[in-house]
PLY file of the C-alpha trace (Angstrom):
ply
format ascii 1.0
element vertex 257
property float x
property float y
property float z
element edge 256
property int vertex1
property int vertex2
end_header
-13.52 15.95 -3.29
-15.56 16.61 -0.16
-15.37 19.92 1.67
-14.42 18.02 4.81
-10.85 16.64 4.65
-8.21 15.24 6.97
-4.88 16.38 5.54
-1.55 14.78 6.38
1.34 16.26 4.39
4.64 14.85 5.61
7.41 15.99 3.29
10.01 13.95 5.10
7.83 10.79 4.97
8.37 10.10 8.63
7.12 6.81 10.07
4.01 7.23 12.23
3.82 5.98 15.79
1.57 3.15 14.61
4.06 1.84 12.05
3.92 -1.96 12.03
6.91 -2.85 9.84
10.14 -3.45 11.69
12.83 -0.81 11.22
16.27 -1.97 10.17
19.00 0.02 11.95
21.62 1.42 9.59
24.28 -0.76 11.13
22.22 -3.88 10.42
21.13 -3.00 6.88
22.85 -5.95 5.26
21.17 -9.32 5.57
18.29 -10.47 7.75
16.43 -13.77 7.79
12.71 -13.98 7.16
10.97 -15.65 10.11
8.69 -17.98 8.10
10.72 -18.86 5.03
14.25 -18.37 6.39
15.04 -16.67 3.08
17.81 -14.02 3.16
16.41 -10.52 2.64
18.55 -7.42 2.43
17.50 -3.93 3.49
17.17 -2.76 -0.12
14.66 -5.53 -0.87
12.69 -4.66 2.26
12.50 -1.02 1.13
11.26 -2.07 -2.32
8.77 -4.67 -1.16
7.67 -3.39 2.23
6.93 -6.78 3.79
6.15 -6.95 7.49
7.79 -9.51 9.72
5.16 -12.25 9.25
3.58 -11.53 5.86
6.59 -12.68 3.83
5.50 -16.27 4.44
2.77 -16.11 1.76
5.28 -15.55 -1.05
6.73 -19.05 -1.09
3.83 -21.17 0.20
3.27 -24.68 -1.10
-0.27 -25.82 -2.08
-0.42 -27.78 1.18
0.44 -24.67 3.19
-2.19 -22.66 1.30
-4.89 -25.22 2.13
-3.79 -25.34 5.77
-4.01 -21.56 5.95
-7.50 -21.60 4.39
-8.76 -24.25 6.80
-7.49 -22.25 9.76
-9.22 -19.13 8.42
-12.50 -20.98 7.78
-12.49 -22.24 11.35
-11.84 -18.73 12.66
-14.70 -17.24 10.62
-17.07 -19.93 11.88
-16.09 -19.03 15.45
-16.73 -15.34 14.75
-20.19 -16.10 13.39
-21.01 -18.09 16.51
-19.75 -15.22 18.70
-22.09 -12.86 16.85
-24.99 -15.07 17.94
-25.48 -16.59 14.49
-25.92 -20.20 13.45
-23.09 -20.98 10.99
-24.96 -24.12 9.92
-28.00 -22.30 8.56
-28.38 -22.23 4.79
-27.31 -18.63 4.19
-24.09 -19.01 6.21
-22.97 -22.54 5.32
-20.44 -21.35 2.72
-19.65 -18.00 4.40
-16.46 -19.16 6.18
-15.01 -20.38 2.88
-16.21 -17.32 0.93
-14.87 -14.89 3.49
-11.50 -16.64 3.79
-11.02 -16.58 0.02
-12.20 -12.96 -0.20
-9.78 -11.88 2.51
-6.87 -13.62 0.80
-7.81 -11.88 -2.47
-8.04 -8.49 -0.78
-4.55 -9.01 0.69
-2.94 -10.63 -2.36
-0.24 -7.94 -2.29
1.59 -10.11 0.24
2.14 -12.72 -2.48
4.07 -10.55 -4.92
7.19 -8.41 -4.86
8.35 -5.36 -6.74
10.76 -7.22 -9.02
7.95 -9.46 -10.29
5.65 -6.45 -10.77
8.21 -4.36 -12.67
9.45 -7.32 -14.72
12.48 -5.41 -16.06
10.30 -2.72 -17.67
13.00 -0.08 -17.17
14.30 1.90 -20.12
17.20 4.28 -20.70
15.73 7.59 -21.79
17.06 11.14 -21.57
13.76 12.62 -20.45
14.15 15.01 -17.53
10.66 16.47 -17.16
7.84 15.43 -14.87
5.97 12.16 -15.51
2.60 11.88 -13.78
-0.09 9.23 -13.55
-3.04 10.58 -11.61
-6.36 9.19 -10.49
-5.24 5.59 -9.93
-8.22 3.98 -8.20
-7.40 1.68 -5.31
-8.98 -0.29 -2.49
-7.25 -1.33 0.71
-8.06 -2.62 4.19
-7.37 -0.57 7.29
-5.26 -2.69 9.61
-6.97 -1.37 12.73
-10.53 -2.52 11.97
-10.03 -4.54 8.74
-12.54 -2.26 7.02
-12.04 -0.83 3.52
-10.64 2.51 2.56
-10.84 3.50 -1.09
-9.78 6.39 -3.24
-7.22 7.59 -5.75
-3.44 7.65 -5.90
-1.46 10.25 -7.82
2.18 9.46 -8.68
4.79 11.70 -10.23
8.52 11.43 -10.80
11.28 13.22 -12.67
13.59 10.73 -14.42
17.34 10.75 -14.20
18.27 8.83 -17.36
15.82 5.96 -16.83
12.03 5.63 -17.12
9.65 2.88 -16.04
6.81 1.37 -18.06
3.75 3.48 -17.29
1.55 0.53 -16.32
4.04 -0.47 -13.66
3.24 2.55 -11.47
-0.41 1.52 -10.93
0.76 -2.07 -10.43
3.18 -0.99 -7.69
0.40 0.98 -6.02
-1.89 -2.06 -6.30
0.71 -4.35 -4.73
1.04 -2.20 -1.62
-2.67 -1.37 -1.34
-3.65 -5.05 -1.37
-2.33 -5.50 2.16
-3.46 -4.53 5.64
-2.49 -0.88 5.65
-2.68 2.57 7.07
-2.84 5.34 4.50
0.29 7.07 5.79
2.40 3.93 5.32
0.87 3.13 1.94
1.83 6.59 0.65
5.40 6.21 1.87
5.85 2.65 0.60
4.79 3.55 -2.94
7.15 6.54 -3.01
10.08 4.62 -1.49
9.67 1.71 -3.91
9.67 3.95 -7.00
12.69 5.83 -5.68
14.57 2.55 -5.11
13.64 1.07 -8.50
14.58 3.86 -10.90
16.62 6.29 -8.78
14.94 9.37 -10.29
15.59 13.00 -9.42
12.53 12.86 -7.22
9.19 11.16 -6.51
5.87 12.53 -5.29
2.87 10.50 -4.19
-0.50 11.85 -3.02
-3.40 9.68 -1.85
-6.98 10.84 -1.40
-9.38 8.36 0.20
-12.44 7.74 2.33
-12.29 5.34 5.27
-15.17 3.08 6.19
-13.85 2.87 9.76
-14.78 6.56 10.04
-18.00 6.38 8.04
-19.60 3.10 9.20
-18.48 3.17 12.85
-16.74 5.44 15.34
-17.48 9.08 14.52
-19.73 8.00 11.61
-18.86 11.01 9.48
-19.71 10.32 5.86
-18.26 12.36 3.03
-14.92 12.98 4.73
-11.68 12.64 2.79
-8.17 11.91 4.02
-5.22 13.24 2.01
-1.63 12.12 2.57
1.53 12.92 0.65
5.13 11.80 0.46
7.70 13.78 -1.52
11.30 12.73 -2.07
14.33 14.18 -3.83
13.72 17.32 -5.89
10.02 17.37 -4.97
11.03 17.72 -1.34
13.83 20.19 -1.97
12.21 22.50 -4.54
8.91 24.20 -3.73
8.35 25.17 -7.38
8.55 21.51 -8.48
6.31 20.39 -5.66
3.75 23.11 -6.43
3.73 22.16 -10.14
2.95 18.56 -9.27
0.17 19.52 -6.85
-1.33 21.85 -9.44
-1.22 19.24 -12.22
-2.99 16.60 -10.12
-5.57 19.16 -9.03
-4.90 19.09 -5.30
-4.50 22.87 -5.11
-8.07 23.21 -6.36
-9.29 21.62 -3.14
-7.51 24.18 -1.02
-4.67 21.90 0.07
0 1
1 2
2 3
3 4
4 5
5 6
6 7
7 8
8 9
9 10
10 11
11 12
12 13
13 14
14 15
15 16
16 17
17 18
18 19
19 20
20 21
21 22
22 23
23 24
24 25
25 26
26 27
27 28
28 29
29 30
30 31
31 32
32 33
33 34
34 35
35 36
36 37
37 38
38 39
39 40
40 41
41 42
42 43
43 44
44 45
45 46
46 47
47 48
48 49
49 50
50 51
51 52
52 53
53 54
54 55
55 56
56 57
57 58
58 59
59 60
60 61
61 62
62 63
63 64
64 65
65 66
66 67
67 68
68 69
69 70
70 71
71 72
72 73
73 74
74 75
75 76
76 77
77 78
78 79
79 80
80 81
81 82
82 83
83 84
84 85
85 86
86 87
87 88
88 89
89 90
90 91
91 92
92 93
93 94
94 95
95 96
96 97
97 98
98 99
99 100
100 101
101 102
102 103
103 104
104 105
105 106
106 107
107 108
108 109
109 110
110 111
111 112
112 113
113 114
114 115
115 116
116 117
117 118
118 119
119 120
120 121
121 122
122 123
123 124
124 125
125 126
126 127
127 128
128 129
129 130
130 131
131 132
132 133
133 134
134 135
135 136
136 137
137 138
138 139
139 140
140 141
141 142
142 143
143 144
144 145
145 146
146 147
147 148
148 149
149 150
150 151
151 152
152 153
153 154
154 155
155 156
156 157
157 158
158 159
159 160
160 161
161 162
162 163
163 164
164 165
165 166
166 167
167 168
168 169
169 170
170 171
171 172
172 173
173 174
174 175
175 176
176 177
177 178
178 179
179 180
180 181
181 182
182 183
183 184
184 185
185 186
186 187
187 188
188 189
189 190
190 191
191 192
192 193
193 194
194 195
195 196
196 197
197 198
198 199
199 200
200 201
201 202
202 203
203 204
204 205
205 206
206 207
207 208
208 209
209 210
210 211
211 212
212 213
213 214
214 215
215 216
216 217
217 218
218 219
219 220
220 221
221 222
222 223
223 224
224 225
225 226
226 227
227 228
228 229
229 230
230 231
231 232
232 233
233 234
234 235
235 236
236 237
237 238
238 239
239 240
240 241
241 242
242 243
243 244
244 245
245 246
246 247
247 248
248 249
249 250
250 251
251 252
252 253
253 254
254 255
255 256
């Protein structure tokens, strides 16, 4: 970890003022319609999958819709190249619109999957009531403000309440949410909320440490900085001893957090 860190520890996992997902009022938390697919989605599914208002459309696309989306993206990239003062018809850039469009779709492939597909029923009855931790999950995501990468590690812990989840599913859940346009605060909360909704444990804790290219390559241009965010739910939020044990086991306390 770098000596220079931006630390955001929000035990209540409050939404930030730049939250982009729509909020479902309690009174309306039954059924809503997705704007692109017109598929019914209930509030529980939204909590588990974290789709924004428009992004759900990529889940059920036909091959024709995929190609139409790619062609629109290729045209947009060509326009951007021209606006930069480049010649999109020169040899080195001829295939760039297609390459970039495909790369961007790959980097945001989390919009094409949902939690149920990721978990694939890998839930097991087990009377284990101690902490389960997977730490150091490497991830890459794109900041939604500048569409530049931020990369780092995710640490996930939970205390079961009669049910455990296949260990590989925790990194897969983190991967699903990170492969979208994100802010780190929301990513932290979405991973924690999804795990809480899936297995209903005694509590969940998620900590993310990352570096943001939008701070290192542009803007303040401060290399070597680290941003740390956390979301704690259930017993991790209510019991300081439990929270401190998790932070100690993942090594965050060693950085002075």
